[in-house]
Gaussian input, Z-matrix of N, CA and C with variables (Angstrom, degrees):
# hf/3-21g

backbone

0 1
 N
 C     1     B1
 C     2     B2     1     A1
 N     3     B3     2     A2     1     D1
 C     4     B4     3     A3     2     D2
 C     5     B5     4     A4     3     D3
 N     6     B6     5     A5     4     D4
 C     7     B7     6     A6     5     D5
 C     8     B8     7     A7     6     D6
 N     9     B9     8     A8     7     D7
 C    10    B10     9     A9     8     D8
 C    11    B11    10    A10     9     D9
 N    12    B12    11    A11    10    D10
 C    13    B13    12    A12    11    D11
 C    14    B14    13    A13    12    D12
 N    15    B15    14    A14    13    D13
 C    16    B16    15    A15    14    D14
 C    17    B17    16    A16    15    D15
 N    18    B18    17    A17    16    D16
 C    19    B19    18    A18    17    D17
 C    20    B20    19    A19    18    D18
 N    21    B21    20    A20    19    D19
 C    22    B22    21    A21    20    D20
 C    23    B23    22    A22    21    D21
 N    24    B24    23    A23    22    D22
 C    25    B25    24    A24    23    D23
 C    26    B26    25    A25    24    D24
 N    27    B27    26    A26    25    D25
 C    28    B28    27    A27    26    D26
 C    29    B29    28    A28    27    D27
 N    30    B30    29    A29    28    D28
 C    31    B31    30    A30    29    D29
 C    32    B32    31    A31    30    D30
 N    33    B33    32    A32    31    D31
 C    34    B34    33    A33    32    D32
 C    35    B35    34    A34    33    D33
 N    36    B36    35    A35    34    D34
 C    37    B37    36    A36    35    D35
 C    38    B38    37    A37    36    D36
 N    39    B39    38    A38    37    D37
 C    40    B40    39    A39    38    D38
 C    41    B41    40    A40    39    D39
 N    42    B42    41    A41    40    D40
 C    43    B43    42    A42    41    D41
 C    44    B44    43    A43    42    D42
 N    45    B45    44    A44    43    D43
 C    46    B46    45    A45    44    D44
 C    47    B47    46    A46    45    D45
 N    48    B48    47    A47    46    D46
 C    49    B49    48    A48    47    D47
 C    50    B50    49    A49    48    D48
 N    51    B51    50    A50    49    D49
 C    52    B52    51    A51    50    D50
 C    53    B53    52    A52    51    D51
 N    54    B54    53    A53    52    D52
 C    55    B55    54    A54    53    D53
 C    56    B56    55    A55    54    D54
 N    57    B57    56    A56    55    D55
 C    58    B58    57    A57    56    D56
 C    59    B59    58    A58    57    D57
 N    60    B60    59    A59    58    D58
 C    61    B61    60    A60    59    D59
 C    62    B62    61    A61    60    D60
 N    63    B63    62    A62    61    D61
 C    64    B64    63    A63    62    D62
 C    65    B65    64    A64    63    D63
 N    66    B66    65    A65    64    D64
 C    67    B67    66    A66    65    D65
 C    68    B68    67    A67    66    D66
 N    69    B69    68    A68    67    D67
 C    70    B70    69    A69    68    D68
 C    71    B71    70    A70    69    D69
 N    72    B72    71    A71    70    D70
 C    73    B73    72    A72    71    D71
 C    74    B74    73    A73    72    D72
 N    75    B75    74    A74    73    D73
 C    76    B76    75    A75    74    D74
 C    77    B77    76    A76    75    D75
 N    78    B78    77    A77    76    D76
 C    79    B79    78    A78    77    D77
 C    80    B80    79    A79    78    D78
 N    81    B81    80    A80    79    D79
 C    82    B82    81    A81    80    D80
 C    83    B83    82    A82    81    D81
 N    84    B84    83    A83    82    D82
 C    85    B85    84    A84    83    D83
 C    86    B86    85    A85    84    D84
 N    87    B87    86    A86    85    D85
 C    88    B88    87    A87    86    D86
 C    89    B89    88    A88    87    D87
 N    90    B90    89    A89    88    D88
 C    91    B91    90    A90    89    D89
 C    92    B92    91    A91    90    D90
 N    93    B93    92    A92    91    D91
 C    94    B94    93    A93    92    D92
 C    95    B95    94    A94    93    D93
 N    96    B96    95    A95    94    D94
 C    97    B97    96    A96    95    D95
 C    98    B98    97    A97    96    D96
 N    99    B99    98    A98    97    D97
 C   100   B100    99    A99    98    D98
 C   101   B101   100   A100    99    D99
 N   102   B102   101   A101   100   D100
 C   103   B103   102   A102   101   D101
 C   104   B104   103   A103   102   D102
 N   105   B105   104   A104   103   D103
 C   106   B106   105   A105   104   D104
 C   107   B107   106   A106   105   D105
 N   108   B108   107   A107   106   D106
 C   109   B109   108   A108   107   D107
 C   110   B110   109   A109   108   D108
 N   111   B111   110   A110   109   D109
 C   112   B112   111   A111   110   D110
 C   113   B113   112   A112   111   D111
 N   114   B114   113   A113   112   D112
 C   115   B115   114   A114   113   D113
 C   116   B116   115   A115   114   D114
 N   117   B117   116   A116   115   D115
 C   118   B118   117   A117   116   D116
 C   119   B119   118   A118   117   D117
 N   120   B120   119   A119   118   D118
 C   121   B121   120   A120   119   D119
 C   122   B122   121   A121   120   D120
 N   123   B123   122   A122   121   D121
 C   124   B124   123   A123   122   D122
 C   125   B125   124   A124   123   D123
 N   126   B126   125   A125   124   D124
 C   127   B127   126   A126   125   D125
 C   128   B128   127   A127   126   D126
 N   129   B129   128   A128   127   D127
 C   130   B130   129   A129   128   D128
 C   131   B131   130   A130   129   D129
 N   132   B132   131   A131   130   D130
 C   133   B133   132   A132   131   D131
 C   134   B134   133   A133   132   D132
 N   135   B135   134   A134   133   D133
 C   136   B136   135   A135   134   D134
 C   137   B137   136   A136   135   D135
 N   138   B138   137   A137   136   D136
 C   139   B139   138   A138   137   D137
 C   140   B140   139   A139   138   D138
 N   141   B141   140   A140   139   D139
 C   142   B142   141   A141   140   D140
 C   143   B143   142   A142   141   D141
 N   144   B144   143   A143   142   D142
 C   145   B145   144   A144   143   D143
 C   146   B146   145   A145   144   D144
 N   147   B147   146   A146   145   D145
 C   148   B148   147   A147   146   D146
 C   149   B149   148   A148   147   D147
 N   150   B150   149   A149   148   D148
 C   151   B151   150   A150   149   D149
 C   152   B152   151   A151   150   D150
 N   153   B153   152   A152   151   D151
 C   154   B154   153   A153   152   D152
 C   155   B155   154   A154   153   D153
 N   156   B156   155   A155   154   D154
 C   157   B157   156   A156   155   D155
 C   158   B158   157   A157   156   D156
 N   159   B159   158   A158   157   D157
 C   160   B160   159   A159   158   D158
 C   161   B161   160   A160   159   D159
 N   162   B162   161   A161   160   D160
 C   163   B163   162   A162   161   D161
 C   164   B164   163   A163   162   D162
 N   165   B165   164   A164   163   D163
 C   166   B166   165   A165   164   D164
 C   167   B167   166   A166   165   D165
 N   168   B168   167   A167   166   D166
 C   169   B169   168   A168   167   D167
 C   170   B170   169   A169   168   D168
 N   171   B171   170   A170   169   D169
 C   172   B172   171   A171   170   D170
 C   173   B173   172   A172   171   D171
 N   174   B174   173   A173   172   D172
 C   175   B175   174   A174   173   D173
 C   176   B176   175   A175   174   D174
 N   177   B177   176   A176   175   D175
 C   178   B178   177   A177   176   D176
 C   179   B179   178   A178   177   D177
 N   180   B180   179   A179   178   D178
 C   181   B181   180   A180   179   D179
 C   182   B182   181   A181   180   D180
 N   183   B183   182   A182   181   D181
 C   184   B184   183   A183   182   D182
 C   185   B185   184   A184   183   D183
 N   186   B186   185   A185   184   D184
 C   187   B187   186   A186   185   D185
 C   188   B188   187   A187   186   D186
 N   189   B189   188   A188   187   D187
 C   190   B190   189   A189   188   D188
 C   191   B191   190   A190   189   D189
 N   192   B192   191   A191   190   D190
 C   193   B193   192   A192   191   D191
 C   194   B194   193   A193   192   D192
 N   195   B195   194   A194   193   D193
 C   196   B196   195   A195   194   D194
 C   197   B197   196   A196   195   D195
 N   198   B198   197   A197   196   D196
 C   199   B199   198   A198   197   D197
 C   200   B200   199   A199   198   D198
 N   201   B201   200   A200   199   D199
 C   202   B202   201   A201   200   D200
 C   203   B203   202   A202   201   D201
 N   204   B204   203   A203   202   D202
 C   205   B205   204   A204   203   D203
 C   206   B206   205   A205   204   D204
 N   207   B207   206   A206   205   D205
 C   208   B208   207   A207   206   D206
 C   209   B209   208   A208   207   D207
 N   210   B210   209   A209   208   D208
 C   211   B211   210   A210   209   D209
 C   212   B212   211   A211   210   D210
 N   213   B213   212   A212   211   D211
 C   214   B214   213   A213   212   D212
 C   215   B215   214   A214   213   D213
 N   216   B216   215   A215   214   D214
 C   217   B217   216   A216   215   D215
 C   218   B218   217   A217   216   D216
 N   219   B219   218   A218   217   D217
 C   220   B220   219   A219   218   D218
 C   221   B221   220   A220   219   D219
 N   222   B222   221   A221   220   D220
 C   223   B223   222   A222   221   D221
 C   224   B224   223   A223   222   D222
 N   225   B225   224   A224   223   D223
 C   226   B226   225   A225   224   D224
 C   227   B227   226   A226   225   D225
 N   228   B228   227   A227   226   D226
 C   229   B229   228   A228   227   D227
 C   230   B230   229   A229   228   D228
 N   231   B231   230   A230   229   D229
 C   232   B232   231   A231   230   D230
 C   233   B233   232   A232   231   D231
 N   234   B234   233   A233   232   D232
 C   235   B235   234   A234   233   D233
 C   236   B236   235   A235   234   D234
 N   237   B237   236   A236   235   D235
 C   238   B238   237   A237   236   D236
 C   239   B239   238   A238   237   D237
 N   240   B240   239   A239   238   D238
 C   241   B241   240   A240   239   D239
 C   242   B242   241   A241   240   D240
 N   243   B243   242   A242   241   D241
 C   244   B244   243   A243   242   D242
 C   245   B245   244   A244   243   D243
 N   246   B246   245   A245   244   D244
 C   247   B247   246   A246   245   D245
 C   248   B248   247   A247   246   D246
 N   249   B249   248   A248   247   D247
 C   250   B250   249   A249   248   D248
 C   251   B251   250   A250   249   D249
 N   252   B252   251   A251   250   D250
 C   253   B253   252   A252   251   D251
 C   254   B254   253   A253   252   D252
 N   255   B255   254   A254   253   D253
 C   256   B256   255   A255   254   D254
 C   257   B257   256   A256   255   D255
 N   258   B258   257   A257   256   D256
 C   259   B259   258   A258   257   D257
 C   260   B260   259   A259   258   D258
 N   261   B261   260   A260   259   D259
 C   262   B262   261   A261   260   D260
 C   263   B263   262   A262   261   D261
 N   264   B264   263   A263   262   D262
 C   265   B265   264   A264   263   D263
 C   266   B266   265   A265   264   D264
 N   267   B267   266   A266   265   D265
 C   268   B268   267   A267   266   D266
 C   269   B269   268   A268   267   D267
 N   270   B270   269   A269   268   D268
 C   271   B271   270   A270   269   D269
 C   272   B272   271   A271   270   D270
 N   273   B273   272   A272   271   D271
 C   274   B274   273   A273   272   D272
 C   275   B275   274   A274   273   D273
 N   276   B276   275   A275   274   D274
 C   277   B277   276   A276   275   D275
 C   278   B278   277   A277   276   D276
 N   279   B279   278   A278   277   D277
 C   280   B280   279   A279   278   D278
 C   281   B281   280   A280   279   D279
 N   282   B282   281   A281   280   D280
 C   283   B283   282   A282   281   D281
 C   284   B284   283   A283   282   D282
 N   285   B285   284   A284   283   D283
 C   286   B286   285   A285   284   D284
 C   287   B287   286   A286   285   D285
 N   288   B288   287   A287   286   D286
 C   289   B289   288   A288   287   D287
 C   290   B290   289   A289   288   D288
 N   291   B291   290   A290   289   D289
 C   292   B292   291   A291   290   D290
 C   293   B293   292   A292   291   D291
 N   294   B294   293   A293   292   D292
 C   295   B295   294   A294   293   D293
 C   296   B296   295   A295   294   D294
 N   297   B297   296   A296   295   D295
 C   298   B298   297   A297   296   D296
 C   299   B299   298   A298   297   D297
 N   300   B300   299   A299   298   D298
 C   301   B301   300   A300   299   D299
 C   302   B302   301   A301   300   D300
 N   303   B303   302   A302   301   D301
 C   304   B304   303   A303   302   D302
 C   305   B305   304   A304   303   D303
 N   306   B306   305   A305   304   D304
 C   307   B307   306   A306   305   D305
 C   308   B308   307   A307   306   D306
 N   309   B309   308   A308   307   D307
 C   310   B310   309   A309   308   D308
 C   311   B311   310   A310   309   D309
 N   312   B312   311   A311   310   D310
 C   313   B313   312   A312   311   D311
 C   314   B314   313   A313   312   D312
 N   315   B315   314   A314   313   D313
 C   316   B316   315   A315   314   D314
 C   317   B317   316   A316   315   D315
 N   318   B318   317   A317   316   D316
 C   319   B319   318   A318   317   D317
 C   320   B320   319   A319   318   D318
 N   321   B321   320   A320   319   D319
 C   322   B322   321   A321   320   D320
 C   323   B323   322   A322   321   D321
 N   324   B324   323   A323   322   D322
 C   325   B325   324   A324   323   D323
 C   326   B326   325   A325   324   D324
 N   327   B327   326   A326   325   D325
 C   328   B328   327   A327   326   D326
 C   329   B329   328   A328   327   D327
 N   330   B330   329   A329   328   D328
 C   331   B331   330   A330   329   D329
 C   332   B332   331   A331   330   D330
 N   333   B333   332   A332   331   D331
 C   334   B334   333   A333   332   D332
 C   335   B335   334   A334   333   D333
 N   336   B336   335   A335   334   D334
 C   337   B337   336   A336   335   D335
 C   338   B338   337   A337   336   D336
 N   339   B339   338   A338   337   D337
 C   340   B340   339   A339   338   D338
 C   341   B341   340   A340   339   D339

   B1=1.4413
   B2=1.5318
   B3=1.3167
   B4=1.4538
   B5=1.5304
   B6=1.3215
   B7=1.4686
   B8=1.5240
   B9=1.3424
   B10=1.4766
   B11=1.5284
   B12=1.3134
   B13=1.4681
   B14=1.5351
   B15=1.3338
   B16=1.4672
   B17=1.5324
   B18=1.3082
   B19=1.4682
   B20=1.5261
   B21=1.3340
   B22=1.4681
   B23=1.5255
   B24=1.3374
   B25=1.4649
   B26=1.5308
   B27=1.3229
   B28=1.4678
   B29=1.5252
   B30=1.3250
   B31=1.4689
   B32=1.5291
   B33=1.3326
   B34=1.4572
   B35=1.5271
   B36=1.3332
   B37=1.4621
   B38=1.5325
   B39=1.3136
   B40=1.4677
   B41=1.5288
   B42=1.3213
   B43=1.4590
   B44=1.5357
   B45=1.3240
   B46=1.4659
   B47=1.5155
   B48=1.3293
   B49=1.4626
   B50=1.5200
   B51=1.3214
   B52=1.4678
   B53=1.5231
   B54=1.3283
   B55=1.4710
   B56=1.5311
   B57=1.3217
   B58=1.4667
   B59=1.5253
   B60=1.3131
   B61=1.4710
   B62=1.5256
   B63=1.3192
   B64=1.4625
   B65=1.5254
   B66=1.3296
   B67=1.4644
   B68=1.5290
   B69=1.3175
   B70=1.4631
   B71=1.5238
   B72=1.3167
   B73=1.4627
   B74=1.5237
   B75=1.3179
   B76=1.4624
   B77=1.5145
   B78=1.3233
   B79=1.4591
   B80=1.5180
   B81=1.3084
   B82=1.4584
   B83=1.5228
   B84=1.3068
   B85=1.4606
   B86=1.5060
   B87=1.3314
   B88=1.4600
   B89=1.5118
   B90=1.2990
   B91=1.4615
   B92=1.5156
   B93=1.3208
   B94=1.4571
   B95=1.5177
   B96=1.3360
   B97=1.4550
   B98=1.5242
   B99=1.3126
   B100=1.4581
   B101=1.5115
   B102=1.3229
   B103=1.4557
   B104=1.5203
   B105=1.3305
   B106=1.4467
   B107=1.5250
   B108=1.3224
   B109=1.4560
   B110=1.5235
   B111=1.3365
   B112=1.4583
   B113=1.5226
   B114=1.3242
   B115=1.4643
   B116=1.5196
   B117=1.3299
   B118=1.4566
   B119=1.5186
   B120=1.3067
   B121=1.4586
   B122=1.5141
   B123=1.3312
   B124=1.4644
   B125=1.5174
   B126=1.3138
   B127=1.4645
   B128=1.5173
   B129=1.3324
   B130=1.4691
   B131=1.5237
   B132=1.2987
   B133=1.4607
   B134=1.5263
   B135=1.3436
   B136=1.4554
   B137=1.5197
   B138=1.3218
   B139=1.4551
   B140=1.5238
   B141=1.3396
   B142=1.4580
   B143=1.5205
   B144=1.3310
   B145=1.4585
   B146=1.5226
   B147=1.3328
   B148=1.4534
   B149=1.5195
   B150=1.3108
   B151=1.4603
   B152=1.5106
   B153=1.3224
   B154=1.4598
   B155=1.5189
   B156=1.3040
   B157=1.4563
   B158=1.5204
   B159=1.3299
   B160=1.4613
   B161=1.5200
   B162=1.3298
   B163=1.4653
   B164=1.5208
   B165=1.3051
   B166=1.4617
   B167=1.5151
   B168=1.3359
   B169=1.4649
   B170=1.5176
   B171=1.3038
   B172=1.4539
   B173=1.5114
   B174=1.3214
   B175=1.4579
   B176=1.5283
   B177=1.3074
   B178=1.4616
   B179=1.5218
   B180=1.3132
   B181=1.4533
   B182=1.5175
   B183=1.3148
   B184=1.4638
   B185=1.5295
   B186=1.3326
   B187=1.4661
   B188=1.5317
   B189=1.3399
   B190=1.4575
   B191=1.5162
   B192=1.3382
   B193=1.4594
   B194=1.5278
   B195=1.3300
   B196=1.4625
   B197=1.5259
   B198=1.3304
   B199=1.4575
   B200=1.5250
   B201=1.3258
   B202=1.4544
   B203=1.5220
   B204=1.3336
   B205=1.4571
   B206=1.5224
   B207=1.3204
   B208=1.4652
   B209=1.5338
   B210=1.3279
   B211=1.4598
   B212=1.5203
   B213=1.3146
   B214=1.4657
   B215=1.5299
   B216=1.3223
   B217=1.4635
   B218=1.5243
   B219=1.3089
   B220=1.4686
   B221=1.5207
   B222=1.3397
   B223=1.4646
   B224=1.5165
   B225=1.3169
   B226=1.4580
   B227=1.5147
   B228=1.3415
   B229=1.4600
   B230=1.5223
   B231=1.2981
   B232=1.4638
   B233=1.5277
   B234=1.3289
   B235=1.4665
   B236=1.5243
   B237=1.3381
   B238=1.4589
   B239=1.5265
   B240=1.3315
   B241=1.4600
   B242=1.5195
   B243=1.3205
   B244=1.4576
   B245=1.5201
   B246=1.3364
   B247=1.4599
   B248=1.5171
   B249=1.3300
   B250=1.4649
   B251=1.5299
   B252=1.3268
   B253=1.4561
   B254=1.5144
   B255=1.3156
   B256=1.4773
   B257=1.5213
   B258=1.3211
   B259=1.4650
   B260=1.5208
   B261=1.3251
   B262=1.4609
   B263=1.5174
   B264=1.3246
   B265=1.4570
   B266=1.5245
   B267=1.3210
   B268=1.4632
   B269=1.5181
   B270=1.3105
   B271=1.4469
   B272=1.5290
   B273=1.3290
   B274=1.4708
   B275=1.5249
   B276=1.3338
   B277=1.4619
   B278=1.5321
   B279=1.3390
   B280=1.4590
   B281=1.5226
   B282=1.3314
   B283=1.4587
   B284=1.5207
   B285=1.3207
   B286=1.4630
   B287=1.5295
   B288=1.3363
   B289=1.4628
   B290=1.5180
   B291=1.3283
   B292=1.4603
   B293=1.5224
   B294=1.3291
   B295=1.4596
   B296=1.5220
   B297=1.3396
   B298=1.4546
   B299=1.5253
   B300=1.3438
   B301=1.4580
   B302=1.5262
   B303=1.3303
   B304=1.4639
   B305=1.5264
   B306=1.3375
   B307=1.4663
   B308=1.5215
   B309=1.3310
   B310=1.4746
   B311=1.5237
   B312=1.3207
   B313=1.4604
   B314=1.5160
   B315=1.3227
   B316=1.4626
   B317=1.5229
   B318=1.3412
   B319=1.4711
   B320=1.5390
   B321=1.3342
   B322=1.4519
   B323=1.5218
   B324=1.3509
   B325=1.4556
   B326=1.5224
   B327=1.3199
   B328=1.4612
   B329=1.5150
   B330=1.3267
   B331=1.4530
   B332=1.5102
   B333=1.3160
   B334=1.4658
   B335=1.5204
   B336=1.3164
   B337=1.4701
   B338=1.5143
   B339=1.3015
   B340=1.4681
   B341=1.4927
   A1=111.64
   A2=117.00
   A3=121.57
   A4=109.95
   A5=117.65
   A6=120.28
   A7=111.24
   A8=118.62
   A9=120.86
   A10=109.81
   A11=117.35
   A12=121.00
   A13=110.65
   A14=115.75
   A15=119.04
   A16=110.75
   A17=117.01
   A18=121.03
   A19=111.65
   A20=116.94
   A21=120.27
   A22=112.29
   A23=116.74
   A24=120.73
   A25=109.70
   A26=117.84
   A27=121.34
   A28=110.82
   A29=117.52
   A30=120.94
   A31=110.69
   A32=117.18
   A33=121.13
   A34=111.14
   A35=117.13
   A36=120.45
   A37=111.30
   A38=117.28
   A39=120.79
   A40=110.45
   A41=116.76
   A42=120.47
   A43=111.03
   A44=116.98
   A45=120.96
   A46=111.98
   A47=116.77
   A48=121.00
   A49=111.18
   A50=117.93
   A51=121.46
   A52=110.55
   A53=117.42
   A54=120.77
   A55=110.88
   A56=117.46
   A57=121.27
   A58=110.67
   A59=117.66
   A60=121.29
   A61=110.98
   A62=117.86
   A63=121.20
   A64=110.96
   A65=117.83
   A66=121.51
   A67=110.67
   A68=117.94
   A69=120.90
   A70=111.95
   A71=117.41
   A72=120.75
   A73=110.18
   A74=117.51
   A75=121.05
   A76=112.84
   A77=118.68
   A78=121.83
   A79=112.80
   A80=118.18
   A81=120.63
   A82=110.78
   A83=118.28
   A84=121.96
   A85=115.07
   A86=119.33
   A87=120.65
   A88=112.43
   A89=119.15
   A90=122.80
   A91=112.23
   A92=118.77
   A93=123.64
   A94=109.54
   A95=117.52
   A96=120.75
   A97=112.47
   A98=119.77
   A99=122.91
   A100=115.58
   A101=118.75
   A102=119.25
   A103=109.99
   A104=114.38
   A105=121.66
   A106=108.40
   A107=116.49
   A108=121.59
   A109=108.26
   A110=115.25
   A111=121.97
   A112=107.43
   A113=117.52
   A114=121.76
   A115=109.42
   A116=116.35
   A117=123.67
   A118=108.89
   A119=116.82
   A120=121.23
   A121=109.55
   A122=115.27
   A123=122.42
   A124=106.20
   A125=117.24
   A126=121.04
   A127=109.20
   A128=116.49
   A129=121.93
   A130=111.66
   A131=117.31
   A132=123.27
   A133=110.16
   A134=117.04
   A135=122.49
   A136=108.74
   A137=116.07
   A138=122.79
   A139=106.34
   A140=116.49
   A141=121.71
   A142=108.76
   A143=116.32
   A144=122.37
   A145=106.48
   A146=116.28
   A147=120.93
   A148=110.33
   A149=116.09
   A150=120.27
   A151=112.55
   A152=114.59
   A153=122.57
   A154=108.60
   A155=116.83
   A156=120.04
   A157=109.39
   A158=114.14
   A159=120.24
   A160=110.90
   A161=116.87
   A162=120.05
   A163=109.92
   A164=115.53
   A165=122.47
   A166=107.09
   A167=115.21
   A168=119.55
   A169=107.13
   A170=115.44
   A171=120.38
   A172=109.11
   A173=114.42
   A174=120.69
   A175=107.87
   A176=116.01
   A177=120.13
   A178=108.96
   A179=115.65
   A180=122.29
   A181=108.62
   A182=116.75
   A183=120.52
   A184=111.59
   A185=116.96
   A186=119.53
   A187=113.13
   A188=118.49
   A189=119.44
   A190=112.01
   A191=114.45
   A192=120.56
   A193=108.63
   A194=115.66
   A195=121.82
   A196=107.27
   A197=115.46
   A198=122.03
   A199=107.73
   A200=116.47
   A201=121.08
   A202=106.62
   A203=115.45
   A204=121.29
   A205=108.13
   A206=115.78
   A207=122.89
   A208=111.99
   A209=117.23
   A210=122.00
   A211=114.95
   A212=118.80
   A213=122.64
   A214=108.36
   A215=116.66
   A216=121.23
   A217=109.67
   A218=115.84
   A219=122.57
   A220=107.64
   A221=116.46
   A222=121.46
   A223=108.49
   A224=115.71
   A225=121.50
   A226=107.37
   A227=115.00
   A228=121.07
   A229=107.77
   A230=116.06
   A231=120.16
   A232=112.70
   A233=118.11
   A234=119.57
   A235=114.03
   A236=118.14
   A237=119.33
   A238=111.40
   A239=114.34
   A240=122.79
   A241=107.28
   A242=116.85
   A243=121.74
   A244=108.04
   A245=116.06
   A246=122.16
   A247=107.81
   A248=116.29
   A249=122.66
   A250=111.70
   A251=116.85
   A252=122.43
   A253=115.41
   A254=118.79
   A255=121.88
   A256=108.47
   A257=116.30
   A258=121.65
   A259=111.44
   A260=114.98
   A261=122.78
   A262=107.83
   A263=116.32
   A264=121.21
   A265=108.65
   A266=116.00
   A267=121.82
   A268=110.51
   A269=115.36
   A270=121.28
   A271=108.10
   A272=118.41
   A273=119.98
   A274=114.27
   A275=118.37
   A276=119.85
   A277=113.15
   A278=119.07
   A279=121.80
   A280=112.33
   A281=115.80
   A282=122.70
   A283=107.49
   A284=116.86
   A285=122.12
   A286=108.77
   A287=115.51
   A288=121.30
   A289=108.08
   A290=116.22
   A291=123.04
   A292=106.81
   A293=116.23
   A294=121.37
   A295=108.79
   A296=115.78
   A297=122.15
   A298=107.54
   A299=116.59
   A300=120.34
   A301=110.29
   A302=116.30
   A303=121.09
   A304=111.76
   A305=116.91
   A306=122.00
   A307=112.12
   A308=118.65
   A309=125.57
   A310=112.40
   A311=117.04
   A312=120.79
   A313=108.95
   A314=115.49
   A315=122.03
   A316=109.90
   A317=116.12
   A318=120.77
   A319=105.90
   A320=116.23
   A321=122.22
   A322=108.51
   A323=116.26
   A324=120.60
   A325=108.95
   A326=115.03
   A327=121.91
   A328=107.96
   A329=115.55
   A330=120.52
   A331=109.09
   A332=118.27
   A333=119.19
   A334=110.71
   A335=115.87
   A336=119.98
   A337=109.34
   A338=115.60
   A339=120.33
   A340=111.11
   D1=-33.43
   D2=-179.19
   D3=-65.92
   D4=-37.67
   D5=-179.02
   D6=-66.56
   D7=-28.06
   D8=176.08
   D9=-69.28
   D10=-42.38
   D11=179.14
   D12=-64.76
   D13=-42.46
   D14=178.55
   D15=-64.03
   D16=-38.65
   D17=177.75
   D18=-64.56
   D19=-42.87
   D20=177.76
   D21=-64.59
   D22=-40.74
   D23=177.36
   D24=-63.89
   D25=-41.79
   D26=179.05
   D27=-63.58
   D28=-41.62
   D29=178.14
   D30=-65.24
   D31=-41.38
   D32=179.09
   D33=-64.06
   D34=-42.12
   D35=177.85
   D36=-64.42
   D37=-42.26
   D38=179.14
   D39=-64.28
   D40=-42.68
   D41=178.74
   D42=-64.30
   D43=-41.12
   D44=176.70
   D45=-62.40
   D46=-40.70
   D47=178.38
   D48=-65.00
   D49=-40.80
   D50=177.44
   D51=-62.74
   D52=-42.35
   D53=179.40
   D54=-63.27
   D55=-43.23
   D56=178.62
   D57=-61.83
   D58=-43.10
   D59=179.48
   D60=-63.53
   D61=-43.20
   D62=179.48
   D63=-63.57
   D64=-42.18
   D65=178.82
   D66=-63.97
   D67=-43.25
   D68=179.04
   D69=-63.83
   D70=-42.74
   D71=178.99
   D72=-64.59
   D73=-39.44
   D74=178.69
   D75=-64.63
   D76=-35.82
   D77=-179.78
   D78=-78.16
   D79=-26.96
   D80=179.27
   D81=-66.14
   D82=-39.32
   D83=-177.23
   D84=-77.52
   D85=-6.67
   D86=-176.30
   D87=-98.90
   D88=37.33
   D89=-179.38
   D90=-82.35
   D91=62.15
   D92=179.65
   D93=-71.58
   D94=130.63
   D95=-178.96
   D96=-87.41
   D97=-3.11
   D98=173.57
   D99=79.70
   D100=14.52
   D101=179.70
   D102=-83.88
   D103=150.35
   D104=178.77
   D105=-127.21
   D106=157.00
   D107=178.84
   D108=-136.89
   D109=130.37
   D110=174.36
   D111=-130.40
   D112=129.98
   D113=-179.80
   D114=-119.68
   D115=133.77
   D116=179.35
   D117=-125.92
   D118=155.17
   D119=178.59
   D120=-118.11
   D121=130.33
   D122=175.15
   D123=-123.40
   D124=99.87
   D125=-175.26
   D126=63.47
   D127=-121.26
   D128=177.39
   D129=-92.66
   D130=-0.90
   D131=-174.13
   D132=-96.59
   D133=143.83
   D134=175.47
   D135=-110.08
   D136=130.86
   D137=176.24
   D138=-111.23
   D139=119.19
   D140=-178.23
   D141=-115.50
   D142=127.15
   D143=175.11
   D144=-111.18
   D145=122.56
   D146=-176.06
   D147=-138.60
   D148=158.49
   D149=175.76
   D150=123.36
   D151=-152.32
   D152=-176.10
   D153=-104.70
   D154=101.98
   D155=177.27
   D156=-143.29
   D157=149.13
   D158=179.69
   D159=-104.14
   D160=-31.59
   D161=-177.49
   D162=-121.03
   D163=132.54
   D164=176.05
   D165=-147.93
   D166=128.81
   D167=173.34
   D168=-132.00
   D169=147.28
   D170=-179.95
   D171=-132.95
   D172=147.62
   D173=-178.84
   D174=-138.62
   D175=130.23
   D176=176.92
   D177=-80.80
   D178=132.56
   D179=175.95
   D180=-108.58
   D181=170.13
   D182=-178.75
   D183=-60.43
   D184=-36.13
   D185=-176.48
   D186=-121.32
   D187=17.15
   D188=-179.65
   D189=176.78
   D190=-144.76
   D191=-177.30
   D192=-144.58
   D193=146.23
   D194=174.67
   D195=-118.57
   D196=127.39
   D197=-179.28
   D198=-121.33
   D199=130.97
   D200=174.02
   D201=-117.19
   D202=116.41
   D203=-177.74
   D204=-130.24
   D205=122.84
   D206=179.84
   D207=49.91
   D208=38.32
   D209=177.16
   D210=86.05
   D211=-4.88
   D212=178.18
   D213=-94.76
   D214=134.08
   D215=-179.80
   D216=-104.23
   D217=121.34
   D218=179.39
   D219=-119.38
   D220=123.44
   D221=175.88
   D222=-118.65
   D223=129.35
   D224=178.70
   D225=-124.72
   D226=123.84
   D227=175.06
   D228=-116.35
   D229=-171.50
   D230=-177.29
   D231=-60.71
   D232=-30.49
   D233=-175.63
   D234=-135.90
   D235=10.33
   D236=-175.37
   D237=-145.62
   D238=145.23
   D239=175.27
   D240=-120.26
   D241=131.62
   D242=177.53
   D243=-127.09
   D244=122.33
   D245=179.21
   D246=-119.70
   D247=113.90
   D248=-178.69
   D249=50.91
   D250=40.47
   D251=176.30
   D252=89.17
   D253=-8.08
   D254=178.20
   D255=-94.52
   D256=117.41
   D257=-174.95
   D258=-93.33
   D259=151.96
   D260=178.05
   D261=-148.38
   D262=138.30
   D263=178.78
   D264=-80.40
   D265=137.12
   D266=-179.92
   D267=-104.82
   D268=144.93
   D269=171.05
   D270=-77.48
   D271=153.98
   D272=-176.83
   D273=-59.83
   D274=-28.44
   D275=-175.58
   D276=-96.10
   D277=4.90
   D278=-176.92
   D279=-80.29
   D280=130.80
   D281=168.21
   D282=-101.05
   D283=149.39
   D284=-175.39
   D285=-110.13
   D286=129.32
   D287=174.43
   D288=-120.15
   D289=122.41
   D290=178.65
   D291=-109.05
   D292=124.12
   D293=-179.51
   D294=-117.29
   D295=129.99
   D296=176.39
   D297=-108.57
   D298=123.02
   D299=179.74
   D300=-82.05
   D301=175.22
   D302=178.54
   D303=-61.61
   D304=-26.82
   D305=179.74
   D306=-89.11
   D307=13.11
   D308=-178.96
   D309=64.02
   D310=25.36
   D311=173.53
   D312=-82.61
   D313=145.45
   D314=-176.04
   D315=-105.27
   D316=133.46
   D317=176.11
   D318=-133.08
   D319=125.07
   D320=-179.01
   D321=-114.42
   D322=127.99
   D323=176.75
   D324=-125.36
   D325=147.22
   D326=176.72
   D327=-110.31
   D328=131.24
   D329=-179.41
   D330=-130.24
   D331=134.38
   D332=177.59
   D333=-68.44
   D334=140.54
   D335=178.13
   D336=-74.33
   D337=149.53
   D338=-179.26
   D339=-104.10

């Protein structure tokens, strides 16, 4: 009778060890960094918003798009980029990439389309 109890305890320990291993393997693969990506098109231009943000709203305008992300207002028209009220002229082949860091800092880069 003792050998049956020892066998059941051994099976229970092995099953518990398998469950722990499966849970650990499942948690290792879920390392999501929380970044998001949104891409918009304005004429031939692509506007990409990427990074760590919780709030994003977009509005289509007659000649472009207005994006508000984490309190920053970005307006892109056919020939102009405006970030929080500061305007900049865009070249026809420039694509706009807006990156939001974990600290809600805004970084805007212009890249020529290929």
